[in-house]
Steps between C-alpha positions, in 0.01 A plus 500: 500500500534875542195667651413867547200557725362846553192508721287813477318444826822474701696803385426868475632698202831586674569146605391371159779699337743394768397138462526515121853640527590234755378225265659651189748215462215246512320685221819515292545127556147438374567713195788276399298179515295367209129441521422137567381311195234344720348844552372535145340155514313565824149614413447644851769761440371802311735624228416864586318644802407869476437687826257786441185517286535863392541602135867394486440155646192440285666621177801279572272200555327565166830535313656191660193287435494604135866399474422159647643558849292360784436753777269589786433818697485561874314805637486607864159670479178304495350740247632720221522866595254746346723797587579657159878552561698525173303622200729616218611233252780617273565413135740214567271325747208540259715338230553202729127488578412532132639153437330336796184391318369851444555628854603848378188527285282406796672761717437762234134402476451515878704809586344849515509701174837673462331842493410447864857436623752661269548809723645584840299782663640747753229686690393668824212253532327255270212744456714813530746681277757318288863603544607312189483169319738280302393276211726193501379344176650610169407419141780245463364310800210384286645454149666162577818606325736379774276247674197297391311595817445808717536550875205432730339622822365192678491423872717219629217298651319505165818387325531217754144393420580478127821307571310254719251455216789418266648257750165328536491460122834316503398271783583683824272479802484691828509283810526516879624248754155339509509417130855361525393245764863432605615418146801678345452830319483428128589694189245758382365566847485831688500424872340780704540584868849349536789705634860396431669476841824314430718377216726193500741493206672163454707335227190351345218750538360795692248423771258781578314490830167678491271597783121513469197517725317169544211466742619810688860379535815582305609191310807438287543336161816407310523577127817381321607665173799528270477877457344752737396839362444782748240724333346585835516877496694781663510332842609170344516211746720305259750785479512536877529126562807463279658815643513715186532869585348798318721794403382855439286770662268381776200675652479782246142574601229342713153514351145385552308353207122541513298292256149640457204499264280788389289489186400862557861620503595277207212631291590861580870458410421300188318797348666798671863410570606155370845377598705215643673682786377805689751697706293703745632790706281707732515643854295211637683204352758378252484170314537309176188333364538208260189462284509128426168505318282811473208306352496264797589778744804316637777706660806474721611797706868519595586729788820528706509440872766561759535250786526490794319835531245372249386141533353275235219424745397867472395437139155358568237473229331818627830690513586390147155594376545848647841529333351395165225764529759773567680396183179479299390846612131422542267243655485159334231266628617157389862476618568142607841442659591141408850459638773698677862388487830649615806463281858622485671627186844350434748503212696179543637208301600160638876451526451179303210319333623143541588273791596139566645400165252708299209295633341778707414799281345839571269681257283813502467709815685230695809605300437875471283767666447829317309820569171471310592795273498370143349158568832317490426248775255254346631555147859423596371189676305382193819529297692311771258213447537518121879483528498218755242268343694393192820450700327275752349308208844463339638352823203268554529372142879449540568750222705726730692443824400653833747781435264660246286609796788725610429705188154577641659705778772626264237642264212601724676653801663785298155579356357517853782731612436725199125503563563580866696810403235599245211453744683711762549775242134480405395511865716810549333651192164435667618709795589795275141628476424514876846650557421775247174566688698554822452147635846350472459138622860495620411772751208294632731201542763718669243636746389147579858383552577804717212415733614138523872566533501783754404535862144582386430128464599436861362815666159534335226240542403320179169688477679835504754376247212407273335839551830676427562301181145547373519872580821544302352308205181713516709816484677360192173417328369851573718615208251323273212727594322694225628822654858402417472260207354728233628707209437832679725413793867557405618198701221275373548618143873427519434151632239422237743616231763259636252215483408589143869491399539159663218364285623668180855367546383145575648506849194372686414137573507293180285199413680354199866426430504339152879502466534306824184286477582366153867584461653337807792283400694214655871573470616156615338167569352232274612680185798590285606863566561732209846450347576872486400544864609208720260461788245716322426867534321601813179701485498876516467619861135553599390854425166501681311624194324327215734389224375336182600145416744456211493145356824308535618155395804509726563178686297497823229731366136410457430408136365805313135491397397516138175391341543203263287251310557126486582419135249217467227739613629816335166576336310462827451819694479312830846355446675820607703436814789654690858377482456432873228246416760282329638393838312208649368499857388136480841342444863578572606631163752754372436706187758570228405790270673517162448653157429276195858491367731204445755582770227540763333174399837327547538665841152381599576146386810488718321664793223239491754219495706638790188582701382141473835384640428722802140369524379851418200560274541783251241635257624693199314812390573615147422872479399591145511869405177677426390427142788264419370153578645204311278234655527227762675255264839668529508477880376140496776399259773701672426369850414139414472267683420748779134598513480727805486830318259777405510747210369846584464826310557849637199724543641850480351762728319792329710723726833349390653338192768324706562134431546243775876514466492882505309491829760259639786716365641199318553387141281229348804270516474494876316263732330523840460219754217564748448329836165365622451821705517723187850627580776479241763242593731562204510693179740556214460830319622385163628148450690251714874524435686170517374154589120521533474171690756605759323833543165335560653255748648797685165680495290216643761416762505863613121512524416175678840425653536149360 
């Protein structure tokens, strides 16, 4: 029996990598062995163990459970964090949430009104003059023409609470070591206060050793599983234990995050200066304030710090309160500093997402770490989970071989690399405004590096180094004084004009990227690439500015949205749904969309037959054109004896007369096969040329690999 043991408590990060490289042959040996048949019959072995109870881990557990895959979650903390963290949920994530028993609707009900967060405000203080503002919501963001749901502004801890509520509804429970009472961890349990400290990967299963505090002593517990998912955040223990390296830009910026409450400040901003982000520049302080909820008065201040001259310990509650007041510009009586955390900005992607025969898998921040500009982190992670869930289900149900999990990395890693580049560009755009005001952040970083990399760091005592650094930064901020930064001062006027041009040209920090959020495409993986472009066409290079989404039915793309009505309920107003609603989240099912013509019915008949041979479930959707409905009888007769079909009718948008096939840039003789994650696995623009059965056999083999 081949065994790979990586013990977290015995190796530091350097030796972990060294050890993983040393044991590479053992891991490769494991990858070549088949899972023991006894494993699947052993009830004590969890099919899937997810490490990390953040949004990615919780969403994955919901999706897997709905698909019939048994799973449990392990979380190192004893309690769920109330630090707001991520807060912007993009269109694609909201589409995923929309189909999780109304989660998107609940988010929209609970989030602040959009009028309170649609803008980014640039100002000298929260109560002082406004340098400029950018409205990030446009008319098309609300008309549901390209998506059935809009973006949202909703703090991560609140999202976690809603996800936990959903998990409770489907039978999950939160437990600690006391409630386990030495029994094995079972499916639909979230085990709190347990830290993964080592991983044993054998031929038969993966054994996870956890450490937890019991009666004042660290105690260990073994949890065996077939698949281990590392969704345990940017500092992923799972990633480190298996020796997977991150590639990219490290230590881009060190910051302090200050979570505080103030109803007084929230009330003021709600009526005088509503916004999501406030970029504040004045001689006393510089910072970015995230208004998580103005009604509740919940904020997070982000401010840079420069160790070792500045220490995290210097940021006491009183110090942070003083910093907040400088940024506010007046006294506020009810500031309550809740939490202070240091963090480091990186732009990195894991060199690989899979280890040990595809049985250890990374997702979310464990696989990629982005600058927060644009909200790509959590959203990319949610879509990792959506991509992974159906593939794990296909393996567990013996529909696809283990090799299909390789397509998870093949598809998701290029998206993470693209989003890394885009988030870096957006972060650089965020720096354009302070640079135009005479506060180029690269100069501040250069000064800091000069102090650390020259004889200054060895000659001067640390206190003098700190005084020197703070003095230089104070001189820089002096350029923000009212004497300089006004229209009557030639220098100030020139700088304000530069800032205005940045806003007008869309070169400042952006919130939304519709073309990337909805239009990302898998060029290879569990799909059939476009015939005219083997391997698929790659995305346009990131431009750093908002680009509108253009619907596409190319293979690998997310299925375009169009409003439709189910034929049997065509007279019922409530029956209007999105094409995205045709894909099931409760069973592993592909969707074949055709027009009501003889050749397409024949194609569907063959597809259903071949799919059954592959143990794949396919539902046929017959898309009737607006106003030309011939009734359900034709489909029933044409597809008999198959009954897994639905007839739907187009609901044309008042803004467009385009038909479904026009939107997809196809003829009505074409067909589209959609995967369980809403992405197109195969399409034919007109009609299949040649042997239809052979084509469908080729298609399903390419998708599931069997």
